[in-house]
N, C-alpha and C positions, 0 to 999 in steps of 0.2 A: 563332415567326417569323410575321410578318404576311403577308397576301396581297400587299400592296403591295411588300414586300421581295422576295417571290418573283418578282413581275413585273419588278422592276428587274434581278434576276439573269437572268431569262429574256431580257429585251431586251438585256442585255450579252452573253449567249452568242451571239447572232446579229448582233452589231454589227460594223462594219468594224474597230474597234479590236481586238476579240477575234480577228478573222480575222488581223490582223497578228501578234498574240501567238501564235496557232496556227502561223502560217507560220514564225516564228522558232523555236518549239519543234521543229517538224518538221525545219527545217534543222539545228538543233543536234543532234538525235537522229540524223538520217540521216547528215549529213556528219561531225559531230564524233565522237560516241560510237561509232556503228557502224563507222566506218573504223578507229578504234583497236582496238576489240574484234576486228574481222576480221583486222587485221594481227597482233595478239598471240596470239589464240587460234584463228584460222581462221574461214572464212566460215560454216561450219555453226553455230558458237557465236554469231556475230552474228545469224544467222537466228533462232535459238532465243531468245536473250536480248532482242533488239531487235524484229525485224520480226514475229515470231509471238507476241508477248506481248499480254496483254489491255490494258495501258495504251497501247500503240501503236495498237491498234484503236480505243480510246476517243478518242485524239488525232485519228485520221483521221475519225471520226464527227463530232467537234467541228469539224474543219477543213471539213467538208462543209456544216454548218449555215448559215453566213452566205451561202455561194454559192447555196444552195437558195432563199433569200429573193428572189433576183433572177431566177429562172427564170419564164418565162411560157409556159405550155403552150397551144398553139393549140387551138381547139375542133375536135371531130371532124367530118370532112367529111360524114359520113352523118347528122349530127344533124338536119338539116332535110329528110331524105328523098332527097337527091341523092347520087349516087355519083361 
């Protein structure tokens, strides 16, 4: 795989289109799958199978990537010697 291909994938992972896909996946997993698993097998099974699983953590991390692109951290107020 070429470097240009990797940069395309990297730019897609933090794009607004990807954020929409992550949001749809999150809604589907949270509302759809977890609700039915919780109703059929109990809330502890839904916690174990959905919310505490590695793939859900990865989805949450991917969900955070596009939003972190738009954060602007203000400079520290003590940087120029003033308090």
